[in-house]
PDB file of N, H, CA, C and O in Angstrom:
ATOM      1  N   MET A   1     124.169  43.518   6.224  1.00  0.00           N
ATOM      2  CA  MET A   1     123.115  43.466   7.230  1.00  0.00           C
ATOM      3  C   MET A   1     122.653  44.875   7.566  1.00  0.00           C
ATOM      4  O   MET A   1     123.442  45.820   7.594  1.00  0.00           O
ATOM      5  N   ASN A   2     121.386  44.989   7.814  1.00  0.00           N
ATOM      6  H   ASN A   2     120.745  44.222   7.792  1.00  0.00           H
ATOM      7  CA  ASN A   2     120.848  46.284   8.229  1.00  0.00           C
ATOM      8  C   ASN A   2     121.047  46.445   9.725  1.00  0.00           C
ATOM      9  O   ASN A   2     120.700  45.566  10.513  1.00  0.00           O
ATOM     10  N   LYS A   3     121.602  47.565  10.096  1.00  0.00           N
ATOM     11  H   LYS A   3     121.884  48.280   9.455  1.00  0.00           H
ATOM     12  CA  LYS A   3     121.760  47.854  11.517  1.00  0.00           C
ATOM     13  C   LYS A   3     120.500  48.543  12.017  1.00  0.00           C
ATOM     14  O   LYS A   3     119.950  49.418  11.349  1.00  0.00           O
ATOM     15  N   ILE A   4     120.052  48.140  13.194  1.00  0.00           N
ATOM     16  H   ILE A   4     120.499  47.429  13.737  1.00  0.00           H
ATOM     17  CA  ILE A   4     118.863  48.744  13.786  1.00  0.00           C
ATOM     18  C   ILE A   4     119.302  49.961  14.585  1.00  0.00           C
ATOM     19  O   ILE A   4     120.191  49.878  15.432  1.00  0.00           O
ATOM     20  N   LYS A   5     118.670  51.083  14.305  1.00  0.00           N
ATOM     21  H   LYS A   5     117.947  51.151  13.617  1.00  0.00           H
ATOM     22  CA  LYS A   5     119.002  52.305  15.039  1.00  0.00           C
ATOM     23  C   LYS A   5     118.495  52.197  16.471  1.00  0.00           C
ATOM     24  O   LYS A   5     117.606  51.401  16.773  1.00  0.00           O
ATOM     25  N   ALA A   6     119.074  53.009  17.343  1.00  0.00           N
ATOM     26  H   ALA A   6     119.796  53.656  17.097  1.00  0.00           H
ATOM     27  CA  ALA A   6     118.742  52.929  18.766  1.00  0.00           C
ATOM     28  C   ALA A   6     117.293  53.309  19.048  1.00  0.00           C
ATOM     29  O   ALA A   6     116.689  52.771  19.975  1.00  0.00           O
ATOM     30  N   ASP A   7     116.729  54.221  18.273  1.00  0.00           N
ATOM     31  H   ASP A   7     117.220  54.659  17.520  1.00  0.00           H
ATOM     32  CA  ASP A   7     115.364  54.669  18.522  1.00  0.00           C
ATOM     33  C   ASP A   7     114.373  54.110  17.505  1.00  0.00           C
ATOM     34  O   ASP A   7     113.275  54.646  17.358  1.00  0.00           O
ATOM     35  N   SER A   8     114.737  53.060  16.815  1.00  0.00           N
ATOM     36  H   SER A   8     115.630  52.624  16.935  1.00  0.00           H
ATOM     37  CA  SER A   8     113.863  52.523  15.774  1.00  0.00           C
ATOM     38  C   SER A   8     112.650  51.827  16.394  1.00  0.00           C
ATOM     39  O   SER A   8     112.735  51.315  17.510  1.00  0.00           O
ATOM     40  N   PRO A   9     111.537  51.805  15.688  1.00  0.00           N
ATOM     41  CA  PRO A   9     110.338  51.140  16.210  1.00  0.00           C
ATOM     42  C   PRO A   9     110.536  49.639  16.420  1.00  0.00           C
ATOM     43  O   PRO A   9     109.931  49.052  17.316  1.00  0.00           O
ATOM     44  N   GLU A  10     111.390  49.013  15.587  1.00  0.00           N
ATOM     45  H   GLU A  10     111.882  49.490  14.859  1.00  0.00           H
ATOM     46  CA  GLU A  10     111.621  47.578  15.755  1.00  0.00           C
ATOM     47  C   GLU A  10     112.289  47.278  17.091  1.00  0.00           C
ATOM     48  O   GLU A  10     111.931  46.316  17.771  1.00  0.00           O
ATOM     49  N   LEU A  11     113.261  48.108  17.459  1.00  0.00           N
ATOM     50  H   LEU A  11     113.552  48.889  16.906  1.00  0.00           H
ATOM     51  CA  LEU A  11     113.958  47.896  18.719  1.00  0.00           C
ATOM     52  C   LEU A  11     113.029  48.158  19.900  1.00  0.00           C
ATOM     53  O   LEU A  11     113.067  47.434  20.895  1.00  0.00           O
ATOM     54  N   LYS A  12     112.194  49.194  19.792  1.00  0.00           N
ATOM     55  H   LYS A  12     112.163  49.782  18.984  1.00  0.00           H
ATOM     56  CA  LYS A  12     111.240  49.477  20.862  1.00  0.00           C
ATOM     57  C   LYS A  12     110.249  48.338  21.014  1.00  0.00           C
ATOM     58  O   LYS A  12     109.877  47.982  22.133  1.00  0.00           O
ATOM     59  N   LEU A  13     109.816  47.758  19.891  1.00  0.00           N
ATOM     60  H   LEU A  13     110.118  48.046  18.983  1.00  0.00           H
ATOM     61  CA  LEU A  13     108.881  46.638  19.937  1.00  0.00           C
ATOM     62  C   LEU A  13     109.533  45.422  20.588  1.00  0.00           C
ATOM     63  O   LEU A  13     108.900  44.735  21.391  1.00  0.00           O
ATOM     64  N   GLU A  14     110.793  45.151  20.248  1.00  0.00           N
ATOM     65  H   GLU A  14     111.307  45.709  19.595  1.00  0.00           H
ATOM     66  CA  GLU A  14     111.496  44.023  20.854  1.00  0.00           C
ATOM     67  C   GLU A  14     111.660  44.225  22.357  1.00  0.00           C
ATOM     68  O   GLU A  14     111.472  43.292  23.137  1.00  0.00           O
ATOM     69  N   LYS A  15     112.007  45.439  22.759  1.00  0.00           N
ATOM     70  H   LYS A  15     112.159  46.197  22.126  1.00  0.00           H
ATOM     71  CA  LYS A  15     112.154  45.717  24.188  1.00  0.00           C
ATOM     72  C   LYS A  15     110.830  45.532  24.912  1.00  0.00           C
ATOM     73  O   LYS A  15     110.783  44.961  26.001  1.00  0.00           O
ATOM     74  N   ARG A  16     109.750  46.020  24.298  1.00  0.00           N
ATOM     75  H   ARG A  16     109.788  46.484  23.413  1.00  0.00           H
ATOM     76  CA  ARG A  16     108.434  45.892  24.923  1.00  0.00           C
ATOM     77  C   ARG A  16     108.022  44.427  25.035  1.00  0.00           C
ATOM     78  O   ARG A  16     107.439  44.023  26.041  1.00  0.00           O
ATOM     79  N   GLN A  17     108.316  43.635  24.019  1.00  0.00           N
ATOM     80  H   GLN A  17     108.789  43.963  23.202  1.00  0.00           H
ATOM     81  CA  GLN A  17     107.992  42.210  24.071  1.00  0.00           C
ATOM     82  C   GLN A  17     108.786  41.507  25.161  1.00  0.00           C
ATOM     83  O   GLN A  17     108.247  40.659  25.872  1.00  0.00           O
ATOM     84  N   LYS A  18     110.063  41.852  25.301  1.00  0.00           N
ATOM     85  H   LYS A  18     110.502  42.541  24.723  1.00  0.00           H
ATOM     86  CA  LYS A  18     110.888  41.245  26.349  1.00  0.00           C
ATOM     87  C   LYS A  18     110.366  41.614  27.733  1.00  0.00           C
ATOM     88  O   LYS A  18     110.312  40.766  28.624  1.00  0.00           O
ATOM     89  N   ILE A  19     109.981  42.878  27.916  1.00  0.00           N
ATOM     90  H   ILE A  19     110.025  43.567  27.192  1.00  0.00           H
ATOM     91  CA  ILE A  19     109.453  43.316  29.206  1.00  0.00           C
ATOM     92  C   ILE A  19     108.169  42.572  29.526  1.00  0.00           C
ATOM     93  O   ILE A  19     107.968  42.141  30.662  1.00  0.00           O
ATOM     94  N   ILE A  20     107.289  42.415  28.528  1.00  0.00           N
ATOM     95  H   ILE A  20     107.452  42.764  27.605  1.00  0.00           H
ATOM     96  CA  ILE A  20     106.036  41.691  28.740  1.00  0.00           C
ATOM     97  C   ILE A  20     106.320  40.239  29.102  1.00  0.00           C
ATOM     98  O   ILE A  20     105.684  39.692  30.003  1.00  0.00           O
ATOM     99  N   GLN A  21     107.260  39.612  28.417  1.00  0.00           N
ATOM    100  H   GLN A  21     107.776  40.056  27.685  1.00  0.00           H
ATOM    101  CA  GLN A  21     107.577  38.213  28.692  1.00  0.00           C
ATOM    102  C   GLN A  21     108.180  38.039  30.081  1.00  0.00           C
ATOM    103  O   GLN A  21     107.794  37.130  30.816  1.00  0.00           O
ATOM    104  N   ILE A  22     109.116  38.897  30.442  1.00  0.00           N
ATOM    105  H   ILE A  22     109.430  39.635  29.845  1.00  0.00           H
ATOM    106  CA  ILE A  22     109.764  38.778  31.750  1.00  0.00           C
ATOM    107  C   ILE A  22     108.768  39.039  32.869  1.00  0.00           C
ATOM    108  O   ILE A  22     108.759  38.322  33.870  1.00  0.00           O
ATOM    109  N   SER A  23     107.920  40.067  32.709  1.00  0.00           N
ATOM    110  H   SER A  23     107.927  40.649  31.896  1.00  0.00           H
ATOM    111  CA  SER A  23     106.932  40.346  33.750  1.00  0.00           C
ATOM    112  C   SER A  23     105.910  39.222  33.837  1.00  0.00           C
ATOM    113  O   SER A  23     105.437  38.902  34.927  1.00  0.00           O
ATOM    114  N   GLY A  24     105.564  38.618  32.704  1.00  0.00           N
ATOM    115  H   GLY A  24     105.949  38.878  31.818  1.00  0.00           H
ATOM    116  CA  GLY A  24     104.634  37.488  32.724  1.00  0.00           C
ATOM    117  C   GLY A  24     105.217  36.286  33.438  1.00  0.00           C
ATOM    118  O   GLY A  24     104.518  35.614  34.197  1.00  0.00           O
ATOM    119  N   ILE A  25     106.496  36.008  33.202  1.00  0.00           N
ATOM    120  H   ILE A  25     107.064  36.554  32.585  1.00  0.00           H
ATOM    121  CA  ILE A  25     107.150  34.881  33.874  1.00  0.00           C
ATOM    122  C   ILE A  25     107.228  35.124  35.373  1.00  0.00           C
ATOM    123  O   ILE A  25     106.943  34.222  36.161  1.00  0.00           O
ATOM    124  N   CYS A  26     107.613  36.339  35.777  1.00  0.00           N
ATOM    125  H   CYS A  26     107.844  37.071  35.136  1.00  0.00           H
ATOM    126  CA  CYS A  26     107.699  36.666  37.205  1.00  0.00           C
ATOM    127  C   CYS A  26     106.332  36.561  37.869  1.00  0.00           C
ATOM    128  O   CYS A  26     106.204  36.008  38.961  1.00  0.00           O
ATOM    129  N   LEU A  27     105.317  37.093  37.205  1.00  0.00           N
ATOM    130  H   LEU A  27     105.421  37.543  36.317  1.00  0.00           H
ATOM    131  CA  LEU A  27     103.960  37.025  37.748  1.00  0.00           C
ATOM    132  C   LEU A  27     103.517  35.579  37.884  1.00  0.00           C
ATOM    133  O   LEU A  27     102.919  35.207  38.894  1.00  0.00           O
ATOM    134  N   PHE A  28     103.804  34.758  36.875  1.00  0.00           N
ATOM    135  H   PHE A  28     104.289  35.061  36.054  1.00  0.00           H
ATOM    136  CA  PHE A  28     103.429  33.348  36.936  1.00  0.00           C
ATOM    137  C   PHE A  28     104.102  32.646  38.105  1.00  0.00           C
ATOM    138  O   PHE A  28     103.451  31.901  38.838  1.00  0.00           O
ATOM    139  N   LEU A  29     105.404  32.877  38.290  1.00  0.00           N
ATOM    140  H   LEU A  29     105.932  33.482  37.695  1.00  0.00           H
ATOM    141  CA  LEU A  29     106.120  32.206  39.372  1.00  0.00           C
ATOM    142  C   LEU A  29     105.589  32.614  40.737  1.00  0.00           C
ATOM    143  O   LEU A  29     105.407  31.770  41.614  1.00  0.00           O
ATOM    144  N   ILE A  30     105.339  33.904  40.919  1.00  0.00           N
ATOM    145  H   ILE A  30     105.486  34.590  40.206  1.00  0.00           H
ATOM    146  CA  ILE A  30     104.825  34.381  42.205  1.00  0.00           C
ATOM    147  C   ILE A  30     103.450  33.799  42.481  1.00  0.00           C
ATOM    148  O   ILE A  30     103.189  33.291  43.572  1.00  0.00           O
ATOM    149  N   VAL A  31     102.565  33.874  41.481  1.00  0.00           N
ATOM    150  H   VAL A  31     102.777  34.287  40.595  1.00  0.00           H
ATOM    151  CA  VAL A  31     101.205  33.368  41.669  1.00  0.00           C
ATOM    152  C   VAL A  31     101.223  31.863  41.886  1.00  0.00           C
ATOM    153  O   VAL A  31     100.481  31.350  42.724  1.00  0.00           O
ATOM    154  N   ASN A  32     102.055  31.153  41.145  1.00  0.00           N
ATOM    155  H   ASN A  32     102.657  31.569  40.464  1.00  0.00           H
ATOM    156  CA  ASN A  32     102.095  29.700  41.265  1.00  0.00           C
ATOM    157  C   ASN A  32     102.611  29.269  42.632  1.00  0.00           C
ATOM    158  O   ASN A  32     102.087  28.320  43.215  1.00  0.00           O
ATOM    159  N   ILE A  33     103.624  29.946  43.152  1.00  0.00           N
ATOM    160  H   ILE A  33     104.050  30.718  42.678  1.00  0.00           H
ATOM    161  CA  ILE A  33     104.153  29.602  44.478  1.00  0.00           C
ATOM    162  C   ILE A  33     103.092  29.835  45.547  1.00  0.00           C
ATOM    163  O   ILE A  33     102.887  28.981  46.410  1.00  0.00           O
ATOM    164  N   PHE A  34     102.414  30.986  45.498  1.00  0.00           N
ATOM    165  H   PHE A  34     102.580  31.679  44.797  1.00  0.00           H
ATOM    166  CA  PHE A  34     101.368  31.249  46.484  1.00  0.00           C
ATOM    167  C   PHE A  34     100.194  30.296  46.314  1.00  0.00           C
ATOM    168  O   PHE A  34      99.575  29.894  47.299  1.00  0.00           O
ATOM    169  N   PHE A  35      99.880  29.929  45.068  1.00  0.00           N
ATOM    170  H   PHE A  35     100.383  30.255  44.267  1.00  0.00           H
ATOM    171  CA  PHE A  35      98.768  29.022  44.807  1.00  0.00           C
ATOM    172  C   PHE A  35      99.053  27.642  45.391  1.00  0.00           C
ATOM    173  O   PHE A  35      98.192  27.050  46.042  1.00  0.00           O
ATOM    174  N   ILE A  36     100.271  27.126  45.157  1.00  0.00           N
ATOM    175  H   ILE A  36     100.970  27.606  44.628  1.00  0.00           H
ATOM    176  CA  ILE A  36     100.626  25.805  45.698  1.00  0.00           C
ATOM    177  C   ILE A  36     100.658  25.850  47.221  1.00  0.00           C
ATOM    178  O   ILE A  36     100.183  24.923  47.877  1.00  0.00           O
ATOM    179  N   ASP A  37     101.218  26.923  47.794  1.00  0.00           N
ATOM    180  H   ASP A  37     101.604  27.676  47.261  1.00  0.00           H
ATOM    181  CA  ASP A  37     101.266  27.039  49.249  1.00  0.00           C
ATOM    182  C   ASP A  37      99.869  27.087  49.847  1.00  0.00           C
ATOM    183  O   ASP A  37      99.592  26.415  50.841  1.00  0.00           O
ATOM    184  N   SER A  38      98.985  27.883  49.243  1.00  0.00           N
ATOM    185  H   SER A  38      99.210  28.428  48.436  1.00  0.00           H
ATOM    186  CA  SER A  38      97.636  27.999  49.806  1.00  0.00           C
ATOM    187  C   SER A  38      96.874  26.690  49.659  1.00  0.00           C
ATOM    188  O   SER A  38      96.124  26.305  50.557  1.00  0.00           O
ATOM    189  N   LEU A  39      97.058  26.000  48.533  1.00  0.00           N
ATOM    190  H   LEU A  39      97.667  26.312  47.804  1.00  0.00           H
ATOM    191  CA  LEU A  39      96.401  24.699  48.376  1.00  0.00           C
ATOM    192  C   LEU A  39      96.944  23.691  49.382  1.00  0.00           C
ATOM    193  O   LEU A  39      96.189  22.898  49.943  1.00  0.00           O
ATOM    194  N   TYR A  40      98.245  23.724  49.605  1.00  0.00           N
ATOM    195  H   TYR A  40      98.859  24.368  49.149  1.00  0.00           H
ATOM    196  CA  TYR A  40      98.844  22.772  50.534  1.00  0.00           C
ATOM    197  C   TYR A  40      98.317  22.994  51.950  1.00  0.00           C
ATOM    198  O   TYR A  40      98.009  22.035  52.659  1.00  0.00           O
ATOM    199  N   PHE A  41      98.214  24.249  52.358  1.00  0.00           N
ATOM    200  H   PHE A  41      98.464  25.028  51.783  1.00  0.00           H
ATOM    201  CA  PHE A  41      97.723  24.513  53.710  1.00  0.00           C
ATOM    202  C   PHE A  41      96.221  24.278  53.822  1.00  0.00           C
ATOM    203  O   PHE A  41      95.731  23.906  54.888  1.00  0.00           O
ATOM    204  N   ARG A  42      95.483  24.491  52.728  1.00  0.00           N
ATOM    205  H   ARG A  42      95.881  24.793  51.862  1.00  0.00           H
ATOM    206  CA  ARG A  42      94.039  24.288  52.778  1.00  0.00           C
ATOM    207  C   ARG A  42      93.694  22.804  52.722  1.00  0.00           C
ATOM    208  O   ARG A  42      92.857  22.327  53.489  1.00  0.00           O
ATOM    209  N   ILE A  43      94.340  22.075  51.814  1.00  0.00           N
ATOM    210  H   ILE A  43      95.020  22.462  51.192  1.00  0.00           H
ATOM    211  CA  ILE A  43      94.015  20.660  51.628  1.00  0.00           C
ATOM    212  C   ILE A  43      94.822  19.791  52.587  1.00  0.00           C
ATOM    213  O   ILE A  43      94.308  18.813  53.130  1.00  0.00           O
ATOM    214  N   GLY A  44      96.078  20.149  52.791  1.00  0.00           N
ATOM    215  H   GLY A  44      96.496  20.943  52.350  1.00  0.00           H
ATOM    216  CA  GLY A  44      96.943  19.361  53.657  1.00  0.00           C
ATOM    217  C   GLY A  44      97.582  18.187  52.938  1.00  0.00           C
ATOM    218  O   GLY A  44      98.199  17.330  53.570  1.00  0.00           O
ATOM    219  N   ASN A  45      97.439  18.143  51.621  1.00  0.00           N
ATOM    220  H   ASN A  45      96.939  18.840  51.107  1.00  0.00           H
ATOM    221  CA  ASN A  45      98.025  17.048  50.856  1.00  0.00           C
ATOM    222  C   ASN A  45      98.857  17.643  49.734  1.00  0.00           C
ATOM    223  O   ASN A  45      98.342  18.368  48.883  1.00  0.00           O
ATOM    224  N   LEU A  46     100.133  17.335  49.736  1.00  0.00           N
ATOM    225  H   LEU A  46     100.551  16.746  50.427  1.00  0.00           H
ATOM    226  CA  LEU A  46     101.041  17.937  48.757  1.00  0.00           C
ATOM    227  C   LEU A  46     100.747  17.454  47.342  1.00  0.00           C
ATOM    228  O   LEU A  46     100.986  18.176  46.375  1.00  0.00           O
ATOM    229  N   LYS A  47     100.228  16.229  47.219  1.00  0.00           N
ATOM    230  H   LYS A  47     100.034  15.642  48.005  1.00  0.00           H
ATOM    231  CA  LYS A  47      99.946  15.684  45.887  1.00  0.00           C
ATOM    232  C   LYS A  47      98.894  16.531  45.175  1.00  0.00           C
ATOM    233  O   LYS A  47      99.052  16.845  43.995  1.00  0.00           O
ATOM    234  N   TYR A  48      97.830  16.903  45.872  1.00  0.00           N
ATOM    235  H   TYR A  48      97.702  16.648  46.830  1.00  0.00           H
ATOM    236  CA  TYR A  48      96.788  17.728  45.256  1.00  0.00           C
ATOM    237  C   TYR A  48      97.274  19.156  45.019  1.00  0.00           C
ATOM    238  O   TYR A  48      96.876  19.800  44.049  1.00  0.00           O
ATOM    239  N   ALA A  49      98.124  19.638  45.900  1.00  0.00           N
ATOM    240  H   ALA A  49      98.447  19.114  46.688  1.00  0.00           H
ATOM    241  CA  ALA A  49      98.656  20.990  45.718  1.00  0.00           C
ATOM    242  C   ALA A  49      99.533  21.053  44.470  1.00  0.00           C
ATOM    243  O   ALA A  49      99.470  22.025  43.717  1.00  0.00           O
ATOM    244  N   LEU A  50     100.340  20.032  44.248  1.00  0.00           N
ATOM    245  H   LEU A  50     100.390  19.242  44.860  1.00  0.00           H
ATOM    246  CA  LEU A  50     101.173  20.006  43.044  1.00  0.00           C
ATOM    247  C   LEU A  50     100.323  19.834  41.792  1.00  0.00           C
ATOM    248  O   LEU A  50     100.657  20.373  40.737  1.00  0.00           O
ATOM    249  N   ALA A  51      99.220  19.083  41.900  1.00  0.00           N
ATOM    250  H   ALA A  51      98.948  18.645  42.757  1.00  0.00           H
ATOM    251  CA  ALA A  51      98.315  18.948  40.754  1.00  0.00           C
ATOM    252  C   ALA A  51      97.708  20.301  40.403  1.00  0.00           C
ATOM    253  O   ALA A  51      97.547  20.617  39.224  1.00  0.00           O
ATOM    254  N   GLY A  52      97.372  21.097  41.402  1.00  0.00           N
ATOM    255  H   GLY A  52      97.503  20.840  42.360  1.00  0.00           H
ATOM    256  CA  GLY A  52      96.870  22.445  41.146  1.00  0.00           C
ATOM    257  C   GLY A  52      97.928  23.324  40.506  1.00  0.00           C
ATOM    258  O   GLY A  52      97.621  24.153  39.649  1.00  0.00           O
ATOM    259  N   GLY A  53      99.180  23.142  40.925  1.00  0.00           N
ATOM    260  H   GLY A  53      99.429  22.468  41.621  1.00  0.00           H
ATOM    261  CA  GLY A  53     100.273  23.895  40.313  1.00  0.00           C
ATOM    262  C   GLY A  53     100.469  23.525  38.854  1.00  0.00           C
ATOM    263  O   GLY A  53     100.746  24.389  38.021  1.00  0.00           O
ATOM    264  N   ILE A  54     100.325  22.244  38.542  1.00  0.00           N
ATOM    265  H   ILE A  54     100.100  21.543  39.218  1.00  0.00           H
ATOM    266  CA  ILE A  54     100.444  21.810  37.144  1.00  0.00           C
ATOM    267  C   ILE A  54      99.297  22.382  36.320  1.00  0.00           C
ATOM    268  O   ILE A  54      99.490  22.750  35.162  1.00  0.00           O
ATOM    269  N   GLY A  55      98.094  22.459  36.911  1.00  0.00           N
ATOM    270  H   GLY A  55      97.937  22.160  37.852  1.00  0.00           H
ATOM    271  CA  GLY A  55      96.961  23.071  36.213  1.00  0.00           C
ATOM    272  C   GLY A  55      97.206  24.539  35.925  1.00  0.00           C
ATOM    273  O   GLY A  55      96.853  25.035  34.855  1.00  0.00           O
ATOM    274  N   SER A  56      97.809  25.233  36.874  1.00  0.00           N
ATOM    275  H   SER A  56      98.095  24.830  37.743  1.00  0.00           H
ATOM    276  CA  SER A  56      98.102  26.643  36.628  1.00  0.00           C
ATOM    277  C   SER A  56      99.228  26.785  35.603  1.00  0.00           C
ATOM    278  O   SER A  56      99.306  27.804  34.917  1.00  0.00           O
ATOM    279  N   PHE A  57     100.098  25.781  35.490  1.00  0.00           N
ATOM    280  H   PHE A  57     100.035  24.954  36.048  1.00  0.00           H
ATOM    281  CA  PHE A  57     101.120  25.801  34.444  1.00  0.00           C
ATOM    282  C   PHE A  57     100.468  25.697  33.070  1.00  0.00           C
ATOM    283  O   PHE A  57     100.930  26.319  32.113  1.00  0.00           O
ATOM    284  N   GLY A  58      99.399  24.915  32.969  1.00  0.00           N
ATOM    285  H   GLY A  58      99.024  24.409  33.745  1.00  0.00           H
ATOM    286  CA  GLY A  58      98.645  24.850  31.714  1.00  0.00           C
ATOM    287  C   GLY A  58      98.025  26.190  31.379  1.00  0.00           C
ATOM    288  O   GLY A  58      97.999  26.600  30.219  1.00  0.00           O
ATOM    289  N   ALA A  59      97.527  26.873  32.400  1.00  0.00           N
ATOM    290  H   ALA A  59      97.548  26.540  33.343  1.00  0.00           H
ATOM    291  CA  ALA A  59      96.969  28.210  32.181  1.00  0.00           C
ATOM    292  C   ALA A  59      98.065  29.170  31.727  1.00  0.00           C
ATOM    293  O   ALA A  59      97.807  30.062  30.918  1.00  0.00           O
ATOM    294  N   TRP A  60      99.283  28.998  32.236  1.00  0.00           N
ATOM    295  H   TRP A  60      99.493  28.274  32.892  1.00  0.00           H
ATOM    296  CA  TRP A  60     100.406  29.834  31.814  1.00  0.00           C
ATOM    297  C   TRP A  60     100.712  29.616  30.338  1.00  0.00           C
ATOM    298  O   TRP A  60     101.030  30.569  29.628  1.00  0.00           O
ATOM    299  N   LYS A  61     100.619  28.359  29.862  1.00  0.00           N
ATOM    300  H   LYS A  61     100.360  27.585  30.439  1.00  0.00           H
ATOM    301  CA  LYS A  61     100.871  28.082  28.450  1.00  0.00           C
ATOM    302  C   LYS A  61      99.856  28.815  27.570  1.00  0.00           C
ATOM    303  O   LYS A  61     100.215  29.363  26.528  1.00  0.00           O
ATOM    304  N   VAL A  62      98.593  28.822  27.991  1.00  0.00           N
ATOM    305  H   VAL A  62      98.302  28.376  28.837  1.00  0.00           H
ATOM    306  CA  VAL A  62      97.559  29.535  27.233  1.00  0.00           C
ATOM    307  C   VAL A  62      97.868  31.029  27.221  1.00  0.00           C
ATOM    308  O   VAL A  62      97.744  31.683  26.185  1.00  0.00           O
ATOM    309  N   TYR A  63      98.272  31.569  28.376  1.00  0.00           N
ATOM    310  H   TYR A  63      98.373  31.038  29.217  1.00  0.00           H
ATOM    311  CA  TYR A  63      98.634  32.984  28.479  1.00  0.00           C
ATOM    312  C   TYR A  63      99.800  33.310  27.551  1.00  0.00           C
ATOM    313  O   TYR A  63      99.816  34.363  26.913  1.00  0.00           O
ATOM    314  N   LYS A  64     100.779  32.403  27.476  1.00  0.00           N
ATOM    315  H   LYS A  64     100.767  31.547  27.995  1.00  0.00           H
ATOM    316  CA  LYS A  64     101.947  32.616  26.630  1.00  0.00           C
ATOM    317  C   LYS A  64     101.552  32.629  25.152  1.00  0.00           C
ATOM    318  O   LYS A  64     102.078  33.430  24.378  1.00  0.00           O
ATOM    319  N   ILE A  65     100.636  31.752  24.758  1.00  0.00           N
ATOM    320  H   ILE A  65     100.210  31.101  25.386  1.00  0.00           H
ATOM    321  CA  ILE A  65     100.167  31.724  23.367  1.00  0.00           C
ATOM    322  C   ILE A  65      99.443  33.021  23.035  1.00  0.00           C
ATOM    323  O   ILE A  65      99.611  33.564  21.943  1.00  0.00           O
ATOM    324  N   ILE A  66      98.634  33.522  23.972  1.00  0.00           N
ATOM    325  H   ILE A  66      98.497  33.081  24.858  1.00  0.00           H
ATOM    326  CA  ILE A  66      97.913  34.782  23.741  1.00  0.00           C
ATOM    327  C   ILE A  66      98.905  35.927  23.571  1.00  0.00           C
ATOM    328  O   ILE A  66      98.740  36.753  22.674  1.00  0.00           O
ATOM    329  N   ILE A  67      99.933  35.991  24.420  1.00  0.00           N
ATOM    330  H   ILE A  67     100.067  35.320  25.150  1.00  0.00           H
ATOM    331  CA  ILE A  67     100.949  37.044  24.297  1.00  0.00           C
ATOM    332  C   ILE A  67     101.675  36.913  22.965  1.00  0.00           C
ATOM    333  O   ILE A  67     101.946  37.917  22.306  1.00  0.00           O
ATOM    334  N   TRP A  68     101.992  35.685  22.561  1.00  0.00           N
ATOM    335  H   TRP A  68     101.772  34.869  23.096  1.00  0.00           H
ATOM    336  CA  TRP A  68     102.718  35.472  21.311  1.00  0.00           C
ATOM    337  C   TRP A  68     101.884  35.942  20.129  1.00  0.00           C
ATOM    338  O   TRP A  68     102.413  36.581  19.219  1.00  0.00           O
ATOM    339  N   ARG A  69     100.591  35.638  20.125  1.00  0.00           N
ATOM    340  H   ARG A  69     100.162  35.119  20.864  1.00  0.00           H
ATOM    341  CA  ARG A  69      99.731  36.072  19.021  1.00  0.00           C
ATOM    342  C   ARG A  69      99.574  37.584  19.014  1.00  0.00           C
ATOM    343  O   ARG A  69      99.579  38.205  17.951  1.00  0.00           O
ATOM    344  N   ASN A  70      99.433  38.182  20.195  1.00  0.00           N
ATOM    345  H   ASN A  70      99.429  37.678  21.058  1.00  0.00           H
ATOM    346  CA  ASN A  70      99.285  39.637  20.261  1.00  0.00           C
ATOM    347  C   ASN A  70     100.569  40.342  19.849  1.00  0.00           C
ATOM    348  O   ASN A  70     100.514  41.405  19.230  1.00  0.00           O
ATOM    349  N   SER A  71     101.710  39.779  20.175  1.00  0.00           N
ATOM    350  H   SER A  71     101.755  38.915  20.677  1.00  0.00           H
ATOM    351  CA  SER A  71     102.970  40.429  19.808  1.00  0.00           C
ATOM    352  C   SER A  71     103.197  40.361  18.301  1.00  0.00           C
ATOM    353  O   SER A  71     103.873  41.226  17.744  1.00  0.00           O
ATOM    354  N   LYS A  72     102.652  39.360  17.638  1.00  0.00           N
ATOM    355  H   LYS A  72     102.103  38.657  18.090  1.00  0.00           H
ATOM    356  CA  LYS A  72     102.784  39.291  16.189  1.00  0.00           C
ATOM    357  C   LYS A  72     101.868  40.296  15.502  1.00  0.00           C
ATOM    358  O   LYS A  72     102.166  40.767  14.404  1.00  0.00           O
ATOM    359  N   SER A  73     100.745  40.626  16.155  1.00  0.00           N
ATOM    360  H   SER A  73     100.502  40.244  17.046  1.00  0.00           H
ATOM    361  CA  SER A  73      99.784  41.527  15.514  1.00  0.00           C
ATOM    362  C   SER A  73     100.063  42.994  15.802  1.00  0.00           C
ATOM    363  O   SER A  73      99.435  43.866  15.201  1.00  0.00           O
ATOM    364  N   ILE A  74     100.997  43.289  16.715  1.00  0.00           N
ATOM    365  H   ILE A  74     101.507  42.581  17.204  1.00  0.00           H
ATOM    366  CA  ILE A  74     101.292  44.691  17.052  1.00  0.00           C
ATOM    367  C   ILE A  74     102.024  45.343  15.901  1.00  0.00           C
ATOM    368  O   ILE A  74     102.367  46.523  15.976  1.00  0.00           O
TER     369      ILE A  74
END
């Protein structure tokens, strides 16, 4: 097996991809929590607020696909 050196470009790329993924997940969770809370207080119905949260989850899937395609092209 080939050992990856500590300063190799492959390792730096993997670290950068992990950082992007973790920051994207954190950003999604924060935005989604505030989005559901604001919808709940604005509409007053939890069912519609959760539907908005599910819609933003779909947007997260699209964002994840874009990151995945960009990470392959780097």
